N, C-alpha and C positions, 0 to 999 in steps of 0.2 A: 543607475542600475548596478546591481552587484554582480561580478562574474565569477564562475568556477573555471578553472582552467583544468584540463584531464589530458594525459597523452591519451424407464422406458428406453430399450437399445434404440439407438438412431443411426441410420446408415449414412455413411459419408462417401462422397465421390473422393476419387484417390488425390486428385488436387488437395482437397482440403486436408487429407490423410498428411500429404508431403509437408504441407504447412505447418500444421501441428508439430510434425517431426522435426522440421526445422527449428520451430520455436524451442523444444524440448532440448535442442542442442545448445540455444543461446542460454537457457534459465540453469547455468551452473549452480552448485550451491552457495547459498547466499552468505559466503564466509563473511564474518563481521557484523552482520546485521544485527540491530539492538532490539530484539523481540516485536518483530513486525507480522503482518498477515499478507500472503499474496497467493497468486494462483499459478500453478504450473500445468502447462498442457500435455496431455499424452498422445499417442500415435493414432488414437481412434477418435480424437476430437472432442473428448472430455477434458476436465480440468481437476486437478488436486487442489485442494485448500491447504496451504502450509502455514505453519505458525512457528515463530522462533528465530532462528537465523543467527544468534549471536555467537561469535566464533565457529560458525558453521554447523551449529547444533539444532535440530529440530526438536519441537517438543508435541506431543499428544494434548488434544485440547477437548473439552465437553462440546457436544456438536450444539447446544443451547448457546454458547457463546458466540457463534456465527449469526449475526443479526439479519443480514441480507446479502444477496449477490444478485446482480444485473448485467445483462448483456445488450450491446447495441451493435447496429450495423454502421456502416461509414457514414451515412446521413444522419445518424444519431436516432435513429428508430429502434424501439426497445424490441428485443428478441426474448421470447420465452426460455426459460430455464428451469431444469429440474435439479434440485439440491437434496442429495442423499447424504445420511450418515454413512461413515467408511471408517475401517480401522485406523485410530489415531485422529479421526479428524471428519473430513466431508469431501464428497465429491460432487462436481457441477457439471451437468450435461446440458448444453444449448440446444435449441431446435435447429440451429443452423449455425453456419460458420460465423463468428461474431468478430468485429472490428474492435472492439472494446469490451472490457468486463470490469466490473467494480464491485468491492466488498466493503462490508462495515463489520467490526468484531468489538464485542465490549469483554475485555479480560477481568472485568470485575474489580473488586478492592483488596489491596494488599496493604499490610500494616506490619510494623515490627516495634518490638521494645528495646531500649537502649542496648541490651546484650543479645537479644534473640535474633534468630534468622527473619528474613520477610517471609510471611505466611498469607496464603490467599483467602484473607478475612478482612472486613472493615475492623477499625480501631474497636468499635464498641463490642465486638465478638472476640477480641485479643486481649484479654487482661494485661494491664501494664504497658500496652501500646502508646508509644508517643509521636509516632509519625504514621503516615500513610497516604497511600496514592490510589486514584481511580484511573484505570489505564483503558484508554479507547483508541483502537486501530482503525485506520482506513487505508484502502487501496485501489489503484486503478491500472490495469495494464493495456496498454495500446497493441493490439496485434496488427492492425494497418492502420497507417495515418491516413486522415481525411477530414471532412468537416466535424466529425464526432470528436476529434481531439481538443476542439475548442467549446465544446458543451460544457456547461456548468451543471453538475448533477444534484446540487443542494446537499452535498454532503457537509455536515457540521465543519468539518476541517478538509479542505480540498486543494489539490495542485491542478490548475488547468493549462494546457498549452495554449500560446496566442499566434500559432500558425497550423495550418492543414497540411503542409508539405512534408515528407519525409526527410529528415533532417540528415546532413552528410557529417561524417566524423570529422570533428575539428572544427566545424563551424558553428556559430552561436546559435543557440535555441533560447527564447525567452519562454520563462514560465511564470504563472503567477499563483500565490498563495492567498487564499480565502479562508476566513473563519466565519461562520455564520453568514456567508454569502457575501461578504466585505473583504476588499484587500487588506492584509495584515502587515504592519512593518514589525521587522526585528525577530523574524521567525529563522532560526537555525535550519539551513538547507546544506545539504552534501551529496556529492555524487558516490554513492556507496558510503557505508559507514566510515571507512578509513580514508576517504577520499578529501579534498581541500573542503574547508567549510566557509560559508557564506551566510549573509542575512538578508531577508527580503527587505527591499526599499520602501519608501512611503506610498508605492502604488502597488505593493505588496510583490513586486517583480524581481527575479533573479535570472541571469543569464549563464547558460553552462555550454560547455564545449564538449558532445558526446563522442564515445568512442565507436567503433564499428561493431555492431551486434546489439545486444539487449543491454540498456543501460538501467540502472535503478536510482532513483532520485529519492533521498529522505528528508522529511521534514518533521521537526518536533516542536511541540509547544507545551510548555509546563508552567502552571501557576499554583500561587499558594491558595488555599480556601481557609476562610474562617469561619468559626461557630457551626462546624459541622461534626457530629460526633463520630462519623464513619471515615473521615479522612482529613488531612491536612493538604492535600496538593490534588490536582488533576493533570494528566497527561494525554495529549492528543499525539498520536504519531502517524505518520503517512509514507506510504512507499508508491512512488509512482514509475511504472516500468514503460519502456518504450525502445523500439528499434531504430537504429541509424545506418545509413549505407556506408561503406567503405569510402 
């Protein structure tokens, strides 16, 4: 096992507001993230879908790129959500306080010529294009640890915790990387974009030592594609966020 070492308005009870506000403080701008999607809580119990993160830069996105958002309680039971267009992206309103949220985002096809910039078009719509990528993003945020942390959601590319208890800073947490529901070896995993990099083992597992507060684990799978007029590669990226005690 590889290890990473790290130094409809809805009324909310005050406790839920306090929890969301605390989580907001944990979600500092994701400096260094390479174009991922994630959910940031606000003080009213809603969540904003964010996209970007590379060198701290956020990007606006068309609402239809967001393919799904789901919310769950601590036992893994699904909670209804309302997903609404918002300036620059989308807002998510759970029916009640969730323990976990998950999202899927299809960023579409990008391509470039030998001398031109990358553009948001498939190769067959970009004359002279010599390379391309189809970029798909997945996300999961644990608001509260519990049985739900171990639940496999069936995302095409997924990170699953192998424990239900809230971890402590500096103590190992074992995660498993799945592709199409099966453990996958050799996936690049890091704690933050600029953290130490490791790769999943034969069981799809990695071990990390989180820091106190909200942690973001990134995983990426890039593969070449043959005989496809739209692209020469596919990219699956994952951002798994979770809190750890001091």
